[in-house]
N, C-alpha and C positions, 0 to 999 in steps of 0.2 A: 573763832568765828568762821563760819563756812565762807569760802570764796564767793564773790558776787559774779553772776552771769546775767547780763541783760543787754538790751540795745536801746540807746537813747536816740530819739527821732525829733527832727524839727523840719518844718516846711515853710516856704515862702509862696505867696500867691500873687497872681497878676492883677487882681482887682479885689473888691470887697467880698466877693463870693468865695467862701472858703473852699469850694470845690475846684477853684481855678489854680491848682498847684503848679508852680513853675520851677520849683527847686525842692529836692528832698535831701536832707542830710541825715546820716546815720553814724553814730559812734558805737562801735562794737566793743563791749566790755566782757572779757572772759577771764576768770580767775582773778577778779578784782583789778584788772589792768585794761586800759584802753588799747586794744590790739589793732584797731583800724578805724579810720574816719573816711566815710564815703559821702561825696557831694555830687548829685546828678541834676543837671538842668533838664526840665520836663517841658514838653510842649503842652500848654494847658488847653489848647483849642478854644481859646476865649480871648477877649480883648484885654489890653494892658492899660490900667489906670495910671496916669503920670505920677500920681501920689505914691503908688506902690513902687513904681520904677525908681522914684527918688529915694525910697527906703532901702531897697536891696540892690539896685543897679542892674537888674536883669530886664532886658527889653525884648520885644517881639523878635527882633533880628537874631538874638542869642538863642532862641528856641527853634529856629529853622533846622530841620533834619534831626532834631532831638527826639527821643522816645516819648510817646504819650504816656499818661499815667497807666492806662491799661497794659501797654507794652512793658512798662518798667515794673509793674506790680509783682510778677513772679520772682524777679530779682530781690525785691523787698522781702518777700516771704522766705526766700532761701537764706537771707542774711539774718533775719530775726529768729528763725527756727521756732522752737517752742518756749523760748525764754521770755520773761516779762519785757515789756516795752515801757520806756520812760519818756516823758515830755514835760516841759516847763509850762504848767497849767494844762488844761485839757483841750485847748483850742487846736492843737496839732492833731489830736485824736479825732476831733470833730471834722477837721479838714480831710483826713484820710477816709473817714466813714462817708463823708459827703462825696468825695471823689469816687469812691467805690460804688456808691449809689448811682452816680452820674454815668459811669462807664459799664455798669452791670457786673462788677466784681463782688465777690463775697468778702466782707471785712475779715481780718485776722481774728482768731479767737483768743489771742494772747491776753494775759492780764496786763493792766496798765498801772503805772505809778506816776503820780504828779510830783515833780521835784520842788515845785513852789510850796505845796502842802508839807512836804518833808522838811523843807527849810524852816517853815513857820513853826512846826512842832519841835524840831531839834534845836533851834536857836530862837526861842520865843521873844527874847529881849533884844535881839540884834538888829531886826529889820522892822520893828513895829512902826517907827516914825518914817523911815525912808522907803518902805515898801519892799515887796518880794519879786519885783521885776528881774529878769535875767541879768540885765546890765548892772543893776545895783548889787545883786548877790555876788556876781563875778568881781565887781570892784572891791567889795568888802573883803573878799578872800584873796585879792591880789591876782586873779586869773586874767591874763591878757587874751583878748580875742577880737575878731572882726564881727561886730554885732550885725545881725540880719544876713549873714552868710549861713545857710542852713547847716553846713558841715561844722562850722565853728560853734554855732549855737547848740548843736547836738553834743559836741565835745564838752562844752561847759555844763550842760545838763548832766552828763555822765559824771563829771568831776564833783558836782554838788552831791550826788548820791554817794560817791566814794568817800567824800569827806563826812557825810552824815553817818555812814557806817562806822567810821573811826570814833564817833562820839559814844558808841555803845547803846544809843537810844533808837536806832533805826534798824529794823529787821526786814530786809527786802522780801523774803519769802512770806512773812506774815502780812506785810502790807499788800503784796500782790494778791494774796488769797483772801484776806479779810478787809482790806482797806485800812485807812489810818485809824489808830485807836481813838475811841470816843473820849471826850472830856468828861470829867466827873459831874459837872453842872452845865446847864445851858441857859443863855440869856435871851433866847429867841422868843419874841413877842409879836407875832405877825399881825395880831388884831390891833395892836397899839401903834406900832411903827414899822418901818421897812428896813430895819437893820438886818444885816446878813446873819444867818444861822451860824453860830461859831463852830458847829460840827460839819458844816457844808464844805465841800472840796474847794470852793472858790472864796472862802472867807478871807477877808482882808482886802478884797478888790471892790471897785465901785462901778456901777453900770448906769447908763443913761439911755432912755428910749426916745426915739424920734420917728417921724413919719407915720404912715397908716398901718397899724398892726391888725391882723385878722382876728386875734384873740382879745384885743383891747389892752390898754395900758395897765389897768388895775390887775387883771389876771396875770399878765406878763411880769409885773412887779412882784406878785406873790411867788411865782415860780422862781424868779431870780433870787429873792430873799431866802427861800428854802434851800437853794443851792449854796448859799453863803455870801451872795453878792449884796452889798449895800446899794439901795436904789436912790439915786439923786435926780434932781430936776434939771440941772445944767451941767455942761461939760467944763471941767477945770483941769488943772495940772495933776490932780489926784485921780482923775477918771481912768479906769482900766479898760472899759469896754463900752462901746456905743452900738446899740442894736437899732437897725434901720428897717423899716417896712420893706417887704420884698418888691413892691411896685415902685418904691422910691430908690432903692439901691442900684437898680439897673440904669439909672439916668446918668450918663457920663458928663452931661453939660453942667458946668459949675453953677450956673444961675438957677438950676432947678433943684438943687440940694437944699435941705433945711439949714437953718442957722447953726444948729447943733452939729450936723454932719460936717459943715464947712469949718466950724470951730475945731472939731476933732482933727480934721486933715491939717489945719494950720499948726496945731500942737505937734502932730506927728512929724510934720516937715521940720520942726525945731528940735526933733530928736526924742520926743517923749514916747514911751511905750504904751500907746493907746491902740486897741484893736477894734476895727469896725466889722460888725457881723450883720448878715441879713437875718430877718426873723426866722427863716427856715433853718439857718445854721444854729441860731439860738435854741430853737425848739429841738433840733437834733441833739444839742448839748444837754438839754433837759432830759430828753428821752434816754440818753446814754446812762444817766445817773438815776433812772427810775426803774431800772430792771434789776 
């Protein structure tokens, strides 16, 4: 088997806007070994939501004098070079693309690999009930790490791909070039129900929509299901993603958030891996997989 060369990336954000990156972690894998782990605090030039601070522990004071995303981006490009980039789910890719859009940088043209999808395909019977969140996958494999530290999360992402390569069912070059291999059959029935498309990159995760969406809930639900997300009405412990209307997500006052938004934050505070995205970030995620 050819040695693996890639860079695993993870980001933390200062608020629910995925462009508000306040930390970038990179695990550099060369010749199938983690050669270096880089964790850089970033000045997001945006406000800090107490909920986010409670997750990763990074406050506005920590970012004083730190590089902005635009200032750090050339370093990121030098580190990743032309090799594939890995992230656990595609949300980190969305965050980088949104941050590039915000500061006027051209996103990298590197191929991306989703380690959550890799885990689902390489170990289909191992995480079906418990989920493919980074914390759960790491626990299953006995990988110790500090969750929500971008450098640590990137390292675990790298370890997942290295373990997948050892199974003989994961070919990094093929996945980076062609995406995950398709299943022989598909159970996707969008006209009947909003189960996630089994061939979608986010299959196995659940999404809930809240707030005022510009494209409407029905259209957003169809887009999500096509991407593999199962669309549900309420936020539960099994929820992976909550999409909030743009005009609602910028309201920092607790009382102005929807019940679903508040419920998601309550579960996040208890340690659950639920991600809150703006509609713009969600549409950027859809667009990234439509090209």
